[in-house]
Rosetta silent file (secondary structure, phi, psi, omega in degrees, C-alpha in Angstrom):
SEQUENCE: MTPRARQRRTRRRVRDAASLLSLVAFLALLGSVGAVEQDLVPLLPGAIRMFGFLLIWAGLLAIAGAFDTTEGRRERRR
SCORE:     score description
SCORE:     0.000 S_00000001
   1 L     0.000  134.629 -178.640  -25.751    7.055   34.116 S_00000001
   2 L   -75.702  155.897  178.567  -24.139   10.226   35.326 S_00000001
   3 H   -60.455  -33.492  179.297  -22.228   12.438   32.900 S_00000001
   4 H   -66.701  -41.481  178.385  -19.014   11.786   34.818 S_00000001
   5 H   -67.224  -38.630  177.991  -19.406    8.012   34.496 S_00000001
   6 H   -64.117  -39.847  178.584  -20.208    8.362   30.795 S_00000001
   7 H   -64.958  -42.265  177.723  -17.061   10.459   30.322 S_00000001
   8 H   -62.873  -41.666  179.409  -14.927    7.855   32.120 S_00000001
   9 H   -64.665  -42.912  178.724  -16.388    5.055   30.012 S_00000001
  10 H   -64.786  -42.345  178.448  -15.787    6.978   26.789 S_00000001
  11 H   -62.042  -40.238  179.360  -12.224    7.818   27.825 S_00000001
  12 H   -64.962  -39.656  178.609  -11.579    4.144   28.612 S_00000001
  13 H   -65.926  -39.714  177.949  -12.909    3.089   25.199 S_00000001
  14 H   -64.319  -42.432  178.655  -10.695    5.618   23.438 S_00000001
  15 H   -64.780  -39.139  178.253   -7.664    4.358   25.367 S_00000001
  16 H   -65.387  -42.445  178.967   -8.501    0.744   24.530 S_00000001
  17 H   -65.649  -40.254  178.523   -8.886    1.566   20.844 S_00000001
  18 H   -65.841  -34.846  177.227   -5.618    3.531   20.844 S_00000001
  19 H   -63.999  -44.239  179.362   -3.861    0.593   22.497 S_00000001
  20 H   -65.842  -42.573  178.808   -5.045   -1.773   19.797 S_00000001
  21 H   -67.266  -30.803  177.142   -4.121    0.640   17.016 S_00000001
  22 H   -67.934  -33.643  174.724   -0.675    1.142   18.552 S_00000001
  23 H   -63.668  -42.638  178.005   -0.113   -2.615   18.291 S_00000001
  24 H   -63.561  -42.000  179.010   -1.027   -2.460   14.606 S_00000001
  25 H   -65.446  -37.083  177.911    1.329    0.491   14.077 S_00000001
  26 H   -65.814  -41.647  177.750    4.136   -1.370   15.835 S_00000001
  27 H   -65.630  -36.154  175.550    3.641   -4.406   13.619 S_00000001
  28 H   -65.799  -36.997  176.065    3.666   -2.142   10.555 S_00000001
  29 H   -63.357  -44.864  177.664    6.925   -0.646   11.815 S_00000001
  30 H   -63.168  -37.597  177.107    8.418   -4.106   12.173 S_00000001
  31 H   -64.745  -38.022  177.524    7.218   -4.981    8.679 S_00000001
  32 H   -66.729  -40.446  177.334    8.893   -1.888    7.260 S_00000001
  33 H   -63.563  -42.467  178.653   12.148   -2.766    8.994 S_00000001
  34 H   -64.973  -37.780  179.233   11.948   -6.282    7.622 S_00000001
  35 H   -66.551  -39.096  176.969   11.240   -5.045    4.111 S_00000001
  36 H   -68.738  -39.607 -178.750   14.296   -2.782    4.187 S_00000001
  37 H   -64.084  -36.879 -178.756   16.395   -5.576    5.685 S_00000001
  38 L   -89.858    7.879 -179.502   15.404   -7.994    2.914 S_00000001
  39 L    59.432   33.503  174.413   15.978   -5.333    0.204 S_00000001
  40 L   -86.630  -24.810  178.998   12.327   -5.363   -0.839 S_00000001
  41 L  -127.665  136.464  176.513   12.090   -1.590   -0.298 S_00000001
  42 L   -61.518  160.000 -171.461   14.885    0.905   -1.012 S_00000001
  43 H   -63.050  -48.417 -175.943   16.555    2.463    2.006 S_00000001
  44 H   -65.359  -51.229  176.698   15.272    6.056    1.774 S_00000001
  45 H   -61.949  -34.494  177.627   11.564    5.279    1.207 S_00000001
  46 H   -67.178  -39.347  178.565   11.820    2.559    3.846 S_00000001
  47 H   -66.247  -38.980  177.248   13.404    4.941    6.357 S_00000001
  48 H   -64.090  -42.996  178.928   10.663    7.502    5.723 S_00000001
  49 H   -64.008  -42.877  178.994    8.028    4.812    6.207 S_00000001
  50 H   -63.073  -42.800  179.208    9.693    3.596    9.416 S_00000001
  51 H   -62.786  -41.434  178.158    9.891    7.127   10.796 S_00000001
  52 H   -62.960  -46.859  178.856    6.220    7.699   10.008 S_00000001
  53 H   -65.464  -32.900  177.224    5.108    4.471   11.672 S_00000001
  54 H   -65.138  -42.228  177.734    7.314    5.283   14.666 S_00000001
  55 H   -65.251  -42.374  178.544    5.600    8.661   15.099 S_00000001
  56 H   -62.570  -43.841 -179.648    2.161    7.088   14.728 S_00000001
  57 H   -61.736  -47.059 -179.632    3.072    4.388   17.246 S_00000001
  58 H   -65.574  -39.113  178.284    4.383    6.886   19.816 S_00000001
  59 H   -64.100  -42.978  178.586    1.366    9.153   19.348 S_00000001
  60 H   -68.174  -34.909  175.598   -1.082    6.314   19.859 S_00000001
  61 H   -64.985  -37.220  177.996    0.815    5.148   22.929 S_00000001
  62 H   -65.962  -40.395  177.852    0.556    8.660   24.350 S_00000001
  63 H   -66.116  -37.259 -179.242   -3.205    8.676   23.710 S_00000001
  64 H   -71.848  -14.294  176.738   -3.483    5.231   25.295 S_00000001
  65 L    95.412   20.660 -179.011   -1.822    6.552   28.444 S_00000001
  66 L   -68.866  -27.108 -177.871    1.483    4.719   28.295 S_00000001
  67 L  -104.446    9.945 -178.055    3.388    7.837   29.372 S_00000001
  68 L   -80.073  118.727 -179.124    0.827    9.015   31.948 S_00000001
  69 L  -101.870   -1.367 -177.737    2.439    9.221   35.387 S_00000001
  70 L  -104.438   14.830 -175.451   -0.549   10.716   37.235 S_00000001
  71 L   -61.877  -44.783 -175.197   -2.866    7.729   36.864 S_00000001
  72 L   -86.768  -10.011 -175.754   -2.720    6.559   40.472 S_00000001
  73 L  -101.637  148.069  171.904   -2.602    9.969   42.124 S_00000001
  74 L  -116.921  141.710  177.180   -5.389   12.366   42.852 S_00000001
  75 L   -82.071  146.935  177.437   -4.838   16.052   43.292 S_00000001
  76 L   -76.262  141.281  173.631   -6.021   17.705   46.457 S_00000001
  77 L   -89.773  138.874 -178.952   -8.863   20.121   46.209 S_00000001
  78 L  -102.464    0.000    0.000   -8.296   23.410   47.910 S_00000001
């Protein structure tokens, strides 16, 4: 296997793992919202928890390539 193919495979595995972890973070965010809604967690600690899970979720989505707009394009070599 060439080093380039190994790098692509590793990058794909990292993106797949980040996608799965982003799903878990999103579900944790929904759970935090539900806990605040049902008055199981006070508002301030719940808001801090929601903000944290939101940042984790967005970061993992960025790693997974959800915001990547250059996926289908190749740059020209000069």
